[in-house]
Every structure is written in C-alpha cells, then in structure tokens.
N, C-alpha and C positions, 0 to 999 in steps of 0.2 A: 511373422517367424516368429513363433512362442518360446520362450528360455524357464516356464515355469514350473515343469514337470517334473517329478519325483519317481525315483526309480531305488529303489533299495538291491536290488540285486541283478547292479550293473558291473561288468566284469571289468572290473577298472586297468588289467594289466592288459588289457584289450587293447583298452584305450590309451596307455602309456605306448601300446606300438606303436603307435599314432604318428610317433616322435623318434625319427633316428637317432637322435644326439644321444638315448639312454642306453644306445649300443655300444658307446666308450664313455662316458661323461657320465657325472652326478649332475645333472644341473637344479640348481634349487636357487631362482634368481629370477623369477617371473616378475619381482618388480624392479626389477630393470629393462627386463625385456622376456617376452612370453617366448618359449620354445618352439621350434620351427615344427609344424605337422605336413605329412606328407601332401594332405589336400592345400597345404597352402603355396608349398612350393608347386603344386600341380595350377593352383588361378595361376601363377605369374607364368607358367608355359602358355599356358592358356590363352593368357593378355599376348604373349611374344607368337604367337600361333595366328591369332587374328590377326597381329599386325603387318606379317610375311602373308598370309592369305588375302587380306582385305586393304591394306593399306591404314588408310583413313574409314573407321566405322561410327562415325558420331551417334546415329539414333541409338547403334547399339550400346555403347557407352555409355550415354545420358539415359538410357534404360536401366545398365548397371547404376547408376548413381540413384536412380528412383528406386532401386530396388531396396539398395543397403539403407535407404532412408526408412524406408518399411521395415529393416532388418532393426536397424537402430530401434525403432520404436515397439518391437515385439521384444528387443532386449530389456526396456526401460519399461516398458507398459504402459505408454502414451501414444497419442493417434501421431502418424507421420507428418500430420500437417506440423506440429511444434518441435520437429526435425530441421536444424540446418546442420547438412553434410560439409565439416570445415577441413583442412587439410592440418590443423591443429588444434588443441584446447585454448593455446595461445592467441591464435586467430579467433577463437571464440569468444574468449575473454574481452578480447582488443574490440569486436564488434561490441559486443553489449558495451564495452565503458563508453562507447562513441557515441549510444544513441542515450545516456545520463546526462542531464544536467545540473552542472554544479554551481550554477551562479548566483542562487539564491539560498534561503535559509539553511535547505534540505542538502548538505553540500559534504555530508561526512560519509567516508566510509572504513566499516568497521573490517577488520582483517585480525589474525591471530598469529603466532608464533611458532607455528606447526603446518605454517602453508609451504608448498613449492614454490620457488623462486617465482614465478611467471604470476601466480595469484597473486603477489604484492606489487611486485616490478610493475607491472600494466598500473596499478592505484595508484602509486607513488606518480607516476609519468602523466594525473592526470591534476598534477597540482598546478601545475598553469592554467589551468583552464577552473581553477575553483575548488578543485577535492582537497579534504582534510582527512590524511588518513590516522585511525586509530588503530593503533596495535595492541592486541588485548594477550597479554601474557597467563598461562597457567604453572608457570614456576612457579620453585618453593612452597611447593605442595597449595598453592590457588587453585579455586574451584573454576572452571573454566567457564561454565554457565553462569555464577554468579557473577565472574566480571563481565562476562558479556550483555551480560542484564545491563549493569550499570553503566556500562559503553553505548549501547543500543538504544537512542532516544529519539526524540520531533525532529532532529537536524539529521537523523542516518539518513541517504538515500540509498545507499545499500548495506548488505553484511555480504561478504564472501570468503569463506570458507573449506577448506580437504574437509572430505568425508574420512581419508583415511592418512594418520602424516605419511609422508615418504620416508621421514626419519627415524622413524621410532615405532611406524605400525600401529600406534594410537587411532581407537576409532573416534571418532563426536559422535554425539548424541543429536542428529540431522533435525529428527523431530522438534526437540523442545531448543534449538537454537533457531528453527522456523516458527519456532512462535512466538518468539521474545520481538522476530525480525517483524511478523505480520501485524502485533500488538502494537507497534511504534508507526507501521503505513511505511516500512521501509522493505526495498528489492531482497532478494536471497539467492544467492547466488553460490552452487555446491562445485568443488571441482571432485570430480569422483573417478579420475586417473586411477588412483589405486584401491577401486573397491568394486566396478564393474566388471562382471565376470567372475567377483568372487562370492558373490550374495544375490539375491535375490531384490532387488530395487521395487520400492514402493515413493515413487514420485508425490502422488496426488495425496497420502497419509503425512506426508514430512513438509508439506508446504512450501517446499523451492520453486522459485521462478524460473531458475537455469539451472541445469546439471549441464557440467562440460565434461570430457574425456578423448581418449583416443585408441587407439587399439594394439598398441605395438606393447604391450602387457598381459593383463590376464585376459581381454580378449583375443588375445592368439593370431593378432593380424600382423602389423607391419608399421614403422612408420610414416608421417606424411598423409595419415587421414585420420579425421576424430569428429565430434559432434559436438551441437550443440542442443541443448533443451531447452524450449523455450516456453513457457504455460501460454496456452491458448489467449488465455483473459485477459493477458497483459500485451498482447500481440500488437492492439490497434493504439497505445499507449506510447509506443518507443519505433523511431524511427534512427538505426545507425548511420554514421558518418563518413565510416568504412564498410566497402560497399563492394559492388562489380556486378558483368554483367549476366550471371547468376544469380543476383538479388534481385533482380526485374519480376514482375507479373508474368511477363510475356517475354522466354528468352528467345525466341525465334525470331522477335520483331527485329532483332537489333538496331535497338531506336538511340541513336546520338545526339537528341534535341532536347531530350527531357531523362529524367530519372523517377521511373515507376517503380517503386521497391511492391514485390508482394504482398498480398496479405498474412501468408501463412510464417513459419519460422526460416524459409529459407530467403526472408529478407536480411538475416543476418549472414549471408554467403558471402563469399567474392567474387573470384575469376574461375577460370577455368576448372574443373575437377581433378583430382591426380589420379587417373583411371586406371593404370597401374596396382595402384595401392588399392583402388574401390575390390577390386577383383582379391585381393588374398584380404583386406577384410570381411568381406562375404564368408569367406572360405573359414576362415576363426570364427566368428558368429554363427556358424551352420554347425561346427563341434559341438560346441556350448551347447546351441536350442538342442540337438540329439540328444545329449542328455541331462541338461536339466536345470538351472540356479539353482536350485534347494538341494539337491542332489550334490552338486556340485561343491554349496555350501557345508552339507553335513561335512561331504569327504575333507575339505581343507581345515575345517574344524577340527575335526579328529585328529589331521597331522600336526599342527599347531598346538595341541593338548599336548603331544606327545613330545614338541620340541621344549615346551616349558618344563614337563616334569623330568624331560633331561637334566634340563640346565639345572633344575633346582636340586637334582640330585645331587652333579656334579660343583653344585656353591657356585655358578656362575649366575652375575647380577644380570638379571631382565631390564633395557631399557624401555621395554615394551609391557603394559598393564597385564598384571598377570591372569586379573577377570576376564574369560571371556567372550563379556558383551561389551568393553572397552578395547578392544583388539581387530583389526583386519587379519589379512592373508599373510602376512610378515610381523617375524618376532625379532626383534634385538638385542643383541648380547653384548655388554657392554665388555671392552676391550683391553689390555695394557696397550695394543698394537693391531689397531684393526687391520690399519693397512699391510700391514707385513705377513698378519693372519690368513689375509685372501690372497696372498703371493703363493702362503705356504702351500694353500687348498689345492689352488690351480697347479701346482705340481702333481697334486694327487689327482689330478682332473676333476676336483669338486668345483664347481664353481657359483661363487657368492660375489658380495657386494659390501661395501660398507659405507658410513655416513655416519659425523658427529664422533668418531671415536667407536662407534659399534658397530657391527658384524649382522649383516642382514640376512636371516635365511625365510626363506618367501617361496612356499611350496603350491604346488597346483594342484590339481587332479589326478593327474602322473604323474606325480610323485607315490614312493608307497613309503612304508612304516621301516623299512630295512635302510632305505635313503635315509631317513633321520638316525637311525643306528649308527651308519657308516659316518655320518658326519661328525657325532658326537664322539666315535672313537679318534678320527682324524686329529678331534680338538684336544683329546685327551695327550695324544703325541706331541701336539706341539702346545701345552698347557703354557710356556714361559712365553707363550703371546699373547693369553689368555688373561692372567692374573697373577 
C-alpha cells in the first residue's frame, strides 16, 4: 500500500464527509486523537462480525497482522521485513532499549527536552543497566543541532529524538541529526508519532535506524497498535530481550525449549497482536493511501499557515516556530489560561487541547479554512483567557 501520490484536484469536502463528528463539532485536535471515520467504525464492526461468525479465526487474524505490516511499510517507504507491529510506541522503544548494551564505554543515550515522556522515561529506566542519559536543551535561543553535535560523541550508544514535538509542534531536522549520529557510530531512533500521516516520510535519506509511532493520531486508526521500523542493515547486530512468541522465527512451531528470534524486524515484537485494533489501523491507513501523503502534507501546510496568519493578525504569540519548515501539523498558541480556554471552546463544540500552557491547534486534511476562521472568532470571544 503506497501513500506517496499527489492530486491537487481532491474534493476535500467529500473527504471531510467521511468523519461524522463534523456534523456537530469543530474538531481540530488530531495531535491528541484522530477523528473517527466511517471506514474505521466499519472495520471495528467487521471484526465483531467475524467473532460472531467464526469465534476463533486465527489464520485470518494473523493474515491481517501481516497485511498491516505491509501497510506500514508502504506508509514509511521501507521493506515489510523492516517493520515490527507493536501495541504502542512505548513497546517498540522498550524492545530497542532491551537490545542495547550499556556495559562498555559506549553507554550514553542522547535525548532532547522536546521528547514525549515515554522517549525519556524508558531511557532513564536503563540507568541501572549502565546507561548515562544526556538531555540536550534548545531553550534560551540555543541551536539544537549545535547542542546535539556537542553531546553526541564516541561514547554515545543511541540518539533518541522526536520528529515533531507534542508540546509546541516544532519539527526537528531529522536528516541533520541522523548525520551527527552516524558520524559518531551511534544508533538513531526517531519518535514519529506526531509526524507520520501528515507528511511524506523519507527514512532512507534521513539516516534513521529506528522509527516508532502508532495509529491513534494522524494515521486515523485507534489506540493499542503501533509500529517500529528497524533498518535492515542493523538487524543482525541486535537481539532484544523484551520478546514474545510473535518475535520467533517460526510462530507456529510453539517451541518452549529455546528462543529463536526472527531474522527480520519481527524480532522486536512481543505477544499476541491487538487484533481489533489492527482492523482499525488498516482502515485508517487505507484512507491516507487513497488520498496520498504529498497531497495531505500540502493541505495541512496551507491550514497551519492560516493559523499562523490569524495568530499574528490577532497579536497572539506563537509557541511554534513561524517558519513552515520548522513546524509540523500542530500550531501552539501562548495563552494566559490554556486549560480554561480549552474548556471554554469545548462549550462551543470546538475540540482542542493544551500542553505547557499553550493551546494546541492540530488540523488534518479533513479540516478546512472555515474551521480555522471559526476557531479564531471564538478566541476573540474569550480574549481574556488568551492574553
């Protein structure tokens, strides 16, 4: 399933009609959870119908799991053999962490202050195993690439960074960071949760060894299912100790006398896959594949630009970089009372979210220009909560 076509003639209102929530609500909170489509709802119902009809249907369910692996590979532009189907991004990162050796000189883990908590907490949890975590900050005007360049050295085992920050929408220069990691012989892991589904992914040119995420946000699926990309060239170097029966070379062998991990990225998997969520994930990714990631990226870019223009016109400070090259699909606005503002907007059937005192506006392709205009009209009505 490929997701890289572009079509400037897409009927965006027809695409919007796939999501019933817009019949009653202005939903602009995809950074938290993607809107539910008719197709994903139908996928859940198809799973339930299968349960009613067949009870146990493991051959079919394993087939869905393998089909999702292919879907993920198409989304990310990689081989299915480089994809592990996981229950969450955290599960993928934990499996990678378990394969890292921190007993020698190469024991440093470099992260940033832009990470989602899981991509920090998991690495701090490795400290009893010898890991030394260095947290790089880009605050106070510091250049993140320069700071990372100073931190990444010959003692670095892995560099683990977000692609797009969940708090403020900042998009990191993944290619530049990958080059720094590769130059020092370190592994490079990227948390793509806030990026995948909003832009074309180019893992080969970015130099990522690992890329993790899930389907509940911009991939339009649901919670409880995710992915881990592991670059083919490094697969034989690593053996995760967080494992399970779906990580074995031969799942059907059911061998309880030894551990025989798969030679593919499936070695990073664990136990029984989340079958209902796989149905939903495939439906969500299917929508993205029909539209095309380049078209979606262009659509979102136009919508976020409109948010920035409105904010600047209203004198609302941005927590997100104004430069389009340095932001993802979410724009964060600095507010006096972000929590109160989210509540006030919800009473007008406008769904948003907040982090770090900032209001998060996160359009997907299903949003339109009227949505943006209506949000800022509402912000005007609640100006005392904004500034």
